[in-house]
C-alpha positions in Angstrom: 49.4 -0.4 21.3 47.8 2.1 18.9 44.7 0.7 17.4 42.8 2.7 14.9 39.1 2.7 15.4 37.1 2.6 12.2 33.7 4.0 11.7 31.0 2.0 13.3 29.3 -0.5 11.0 25.9 0.4 9.7 23.2 -2.1 10.6 19.5 -2.6 10.3 17.3 0.3 9.1 20.3 2.7 8.8 22.1 0.3 6.4 18.9 -0.5 4.5 18.2 3.3 4.0 21.7 3.9 2.8 21.4 1.0 0.3 18.0 2.1 -1.0 19.3 5.7 -1.4 22.3 4.4 -3.3 20.0 2.2 -5.4 17.8 5.1 -6.3 20.8 7.2 -7.4 22.1 4.3 -9.5 18.7 3.8 -11.1 18.3 7.5 -12.0 21.9 7.9 -13.3 22.3 4.6 -15.2 18.8 3.1 -15.7 17.9 -0.5 -15.2 20.7 -1.7 -17.4 23.2 -0.2 -15.0 21.2 -1.1 -11.9 23.5 -3.9 -10.7 24.4 -5.3 -7.3 28.0 -4.2 -7.9 27.0 -0.6 -8.7 24.6 -0.3 -5.8 27.0 -1.9 -3.3 29.8 0.4 -4.4 27.6 3.5 -4.2 26.3 2.4 -0.7 29.8 1.5 0.6 28.9 -2.1 1.3 29.3 -5.5 -0.3 27.2 -7.5 -2.7 26.4 -10.3 -0.2 24.8 -7.7 2.1 22.4 -6.8 -0.8 21.8 -10.5 -1.7 20.8 -11.3 1.9 18.1 -8.7 1.8 17.1 -8.9 -1.8 17.9 -12.2 -3.5 16.9 -11.0 -7.0 17.7 -7.7 -8.7 14.0 -7.1 -9.2 13.4 -7.5 -5.5 15.9 -4.6 -4.9 14.3 -2.6 -7.7 10.8 -3.0 -6.1 12.1 -2.1 -2.7 13.8 1.0 -4.1 10.7 2.1 -6.0 8.5 1.5 -3.0 10.7 3.7 -0.8 10.6 6.6 -3.3 7.0 6.2 -4.7 5.1 8.4 -2.2 1.3 8.6 -2.2 -0.1 11.8 -3.7 -2.2 13.9 -1.4 -5.9 13.6 -2.1 -7.6 16.9 -1.2 -11.0 17.1 0.5 -12.2 20.6 -0.3 -15.9 19.9 -0.1 -16.3 20.0 -3.9 -16.0 17.2 -6.4 -14.6 19.5 -9.1 -12.1 21.1 -6.7 -11.0 17.8 -5.3 -10.4 16.4 -8.8 -8.5 19.4 -10.0 -6.5 19.7 -6.8 -5.5 16.0 -6.9 -4.4 16.3 -10.6 -2.3 19.4 -9.8 -0.7 17.5 -6.9 0.0 14.5 -9.2 1.3 16.7 -11.9 3.8 18.5 -9.6 4.8 15.3 -7.8 4.7 12.6 -10.5 5.6 14.3 -13.8 9.4 14.3 -13.2 9.4 10.8 -11.7 7.1 9.2 -14.3 8.9 10.5 -17.3 12.3 9.6 -15.8 11.3 6.2 -14.7 9.6 5.4 -18.0 13.0 6.0 -19.8 15.2 4.4 -17.1 13.0 1.3 -16.8 12.5 0.6 -20.4 14.9 -2.4 -20.2 13.1 -3.7 -17.2 9.7 -3.5 -18.9 11.1 -5.3 -22.0 12.8 -8.0 -20.0 9.9 -8.6 -17.6 7.3 -8.4 -20.3 5.4 -5.9 -18.1 4.2 -2.3 -18.2 4.3 0.8 -16.2 0.7 0.3 -15.2 1.5 -3.2 -13.8 4.5 -1.8 -11.9 2.3 0.9 -10.5 -0.3 -1.6 -9.3 2.5 -3.6 -7.6 3.6 -0.5 -5.7 0.1 0.4 -4.5 -0.8 -1.0 -1.1 -3.3 -3.9 -1.6 -7.0 -3.1 -1.1 -6.4 0.6 -1.1 -8.9 2.7 -3.0 -7.5 4.8 -5.9 -7.4 8.6 -5.4 -10.4 9.1 -7.7 -12.4 6.3 -6.0 -11.8 8.3 -2.8 -12.8 11.6 -4.4 -16.0 10.1 -5.9 -16.8 8.4 -2.5 -16.5 11.8 -0.8 -18.8 13.4 -3.4 -21.4 10.6 -2.8 -21.2 11.2 1.0 -21.7 14.9 0.5 -24.7 14.3 -1.8 -23.0 15.8 -4.9 -23.2 12.5 -6.8 -25.9 9.7 -6.6 -24.8 6.4 -5.0 -24.9 4.3 -8.2 -22.4 1.8 -9.7 -19.7 3.4 -11.8 -17.1 1.7 -13.9 -13.5 1.9 -12.7 -12.5 3.2 -16.1 -14.8 6.2 -15.8 -13.9 6.9 -12.2 -10.2 6.9 -12.8 -10.2 8.5 -16.2 -8.8 12.0 -15.2 -5.6 10.5 -13.8 -5.3 8.1 -16.7 -5.5 11.0 -19.1 -3.0 13.1 -17.2 -0.6 10.2 -16.9 -1.0 9.6 -20.7 -0.2 13.2 -21.4 2.9 13.0 -19.1 4.1 9.9 -20.9 3.6 11.1 -24.4 5.0 14.6 -23.9 7.6 13.6 -21.3 6.7 16.8 -19.3 4.2 18.1 -16.8 0.7 18.7 -18.1 -0.4 22.3 -18.6 -2.9 23.5 -16.0 -5.5 24.3 -18.6 -5.4 20.7 -19.8 -6.1 19.5 -16.2 -9.1 21.8 -16.0 -10.3 20.7 -19.4 -10.0 17.0 -18.5 -12.2 17.6 -15.4 -14.7 20.1 -16.7 -15.2 18.9 -20.3 -14.6 15.2 -20.1 -14.9 13.7 -16.6 -17.7 15.7 -15.0 -20.0 15.3 -18.0 -19.3 11.5 -17.9 -20.4 11.5 -14.3 -23.6 13.4 -15.2 -22.5 16.6 -13.5 -23.6 19.7 -15.3 
């Protein structure tokens, strides 16, 4: 008797990784409109019921996919408030500019249908209770004695990243380095009272 032995079935984390990799590829290539169970299952080489068991709604699969590929940006600790801020924005610019612009376009249908925004999606993807990068940068500066330990509004603390993200979204490209330095030196540090 000559039985052909097929490839072993993928299970557990290996299968989930393959599905999420396929889901990311489908999202990037076809946007949210083309982000269907059928397309993802075909790309992953599995069946729709396998996807439904793990992610009962399409938005569950979308959030799992984005969570897997939305990596935290490295927050430098150089010993200087200014250098930490500029370093973080440079890291964000290099890491996020391609993703933010692409996802903004590819997820337009999702934002319209869900009545949500990129900011709300970003907040969903962040681990709960985790300080923002600029909250961490300011806390380090306070610990080093560069800034007084006084209350600051979240809007002021997070302004540099908000401005860089705004530039990314409006220009659909990375932010020039001189703009990053200008945001820190001419806008943010004076708001914090740093001369």
